[in-house]
Structure formats: C-alpha cells, structure tokens
N, C-alpha and C positions, 0 to 999 in steps of 0.2 A: 535812649538806651545805650549803655556802654558797650564797647566792642566785645568784652569778655562775656557779658550776658547774651549778646546777640550770637556769638560763636557757640555758646553752650546750647542755646535753643536750636540752632541749626543741627546739632548732633543728637537731638532727642529723636528725630525722625530723619536720619541722614540721607537715606535713599530718595525720599520725596523732596526734602528741602534743598539738597545739593545737586539734584538731578544730573545735569550735564557734567559738572565738576566731578561728581562721584564716578560716572562712567569713564571719564578721561583718566582719572587716577588709577582705576582698576586696570585699564588697558596698559598704562605705563608701568604699573607695579608688577604685572604679570611677566613682563619682559626683563625685569631687573633680577639681580641675584636674590637669594633667599634672605640674606642678612645685609642690610645697607646702612652705612653711617650717614646721618643727616646733619644739616647745619642748624635747622630749627625744628621744633616739634610740629606735627600737623594739627594737633588739638592743643593749642597753647593754654586755654583755661584749665583743661584737665591735667596737663603736665604740671602747671604751677600748683594746682591743688595737691598733687602727689609729691611735691618737693623740688621740682625743677626751678632753676634760676638761670637767667640769661647772663652767665658769666663763664669765664674760662674754667675748665675742669668738669663741666657738665656736658655729656654727649648723648643725644637721643639716637637710638638705633631701631630701625624698622625690621621686623622679623616675619617671614612668611612661614606658616605651619599648615600642613595638609589636614583636612577635616576627616572624620571617620575613624573607625577602629584600626588596630594594627594587627599584622600577621605575626604569628609565633613561629619560631624555628621548628622545622620538622623533627620529631623525636627520632633518636637513633634506634631505640628498641622496637621490637615487633608488637603490633596490636591491631585490633580490628580497624578498618578505615574510619569507621564511625567515631572511634576514640582517639584519632590522631590529634584533633583539637588544634587546628592552625588558624582558622578564620574567626571573625566575629568576636574578637577580644577588644575590650576598650581599656585604654590605659588608666591606671589609678591616678595619674597626674592629670591636671587640667591642661588644655592647650596653651594657656597663658604661662603656666609654670614651665612647660617644654620650651616655649619661646624665650623665656628668661634664661634658662640653662644653656640654650644654644648660643645666645648672645654673649653670655659669660665665657663660654668655651672659645668663641671666636676672638674675644678681646680679653685675654687673661690679665692685662695690666689694669683693667677697669673693674669697678664693683657695681653690681646691680642695686639700684635704689628702689625702683618700683616699675610698674608697667600698666598699660591700658590698651583696650581694644580700639582699632582704627577703622577696619573695614573687613568685609568678607564677601565671597561669592559662593557659588555652588560647591567648589572643591577646596577652597583655601580660606584661611583667616590671616589677617595681618595685625600684629601688635607692635606698639612702640614701647621700647624698654629705655628707661632713663638710667644712664650709667654715669658713674662718678670716678674721677681719677684720684685715688687716695694720696698720691704723692705730689699732687699739684699744690703750690704754695697758697693759692687763693682758697682752695678747699680746706687746707690745714688751718688757715686763719679765720675761717667762717665758723662761728660757734653753733650755728644751726645744723651744720652738716659734718663737722670734723669728727664726730663719733664714728663715721664710716671708715676713718683711717685705721682704726684698730680691728674692725670686723672684716675678716677675709672670707672669701668663698661663700657669701650669703646665699646665692642662688643654689649652689650645689648642696648646701647643708639644710635647705628648706626653711630659710629664715626670712624670706621676703613675704610681704602680706598675702600674695597669691598662693604661695606654697603653704603658709600657715592655714589658710582657709581650706586648701586641698587636703591637708593632713588632719583637719577637724579641730585645730587648736583654738578656733573662735567659739567653740561650744564649751560652756562652763556649767558646773553644778550637776544636778541630777540628770542621768543619761549620758554624761560625758566622762564616766569613771575610767573608761578603757582607752582614752586617747592620749593620756599623759603618762610617762614622759614621751612615749611614742606608741603607735599602733603595733609595731613589731614587738615591743616590750610586753604587750598584752596579747600575744599570739594572734594578732590580726583581728581582734574582736571589736575594735573601735569603729566609730561612725555608725 
C-alpha cells in the first residue's frame, strides 16, 4: 500500500487510528496561536487533492475556530427581555469559511486556494487553509495555478469551494432558482 493511500485511510477514523498522535497534536495545538503558518500540511494526500504542491509559493496555514453559535450585539432600543435575542444564533457561514476568511485577513499578501478539516475537540475545530502567493515567480510560471494571480480576495468574496457550498452555489436546477446571483439578491429566500 502506498503512503498516500495509507495516510488517507488513517484519516477515515482519525481518533481511533491515530490514537496517541491525535491526543498529542490536540494538546500541542491548544497551546498555539489561533492562526499558525506551517512548513508542511498535516494531511498531505488531502492537501494535494485540493491543489497543494510542495514548491515555493504554497503555504499551509492551520486555523483554530470555536464551535457553537455566536452571540449578537445587545440592541440599543427598548424591548421585552424575551425579545432581546442575543444568544443561540448560528452563523450563516460554515466554520470552514470563517477559518478561510481569518487566514486571508491575517496574511493579506496570500490568496486562499482551498481548505480542509484537520481535527476537533469539544470546543474547537482546526482547519488547514492552503494559501498561494500570487506574486511568486514559481506560481506565475505554473500553468496549473497561475489563474490565481488575477483573482484577488477570493475568501472575502465567497469564491472558495467552501464558501460556494455555504452560499448554495452547488445546487442547480429546480429548487435552486433563488440562490443566483446571490441569496441577498433574492431577498434571502435561497437555500
């Protein structure tokens, strides 16, 4: 069995298959910053599947995102306490999209290519975001990836695969009339 196939199988049930390594990683990652630049991806087969190449110009970044819903700002106007509506709101964006946008904001000179799930515990999720330097000569000369040199702010504009899925852009045909060009263009009736 090749290394890639073996590594992929390990991540089908990572908690059981990677047992001690899984625990060590989580202990280490909890103590690190929320956004960490890496030398190599943790899941190499998955990263390569999503466009990563082991060459200059590609940078994997691990991002930690808290699980659960978000609180809303306390309204300034008066209303019944019941109607203040601060807790139990879930974001319309997925956690993966939030991770991509945070990585993009932290590294404004890099462009988000794709991302994938790496680990989670009770309170947090970790994603690895594949980022590309559009000004790097090796990226500019690579015909597979040099399209990213013209596309700026992909994560912020919702153009990454995770964001497109979150916006309902993968749905086509009957039942998907209200998701294009955007949900806000259709008064939020999409999905």
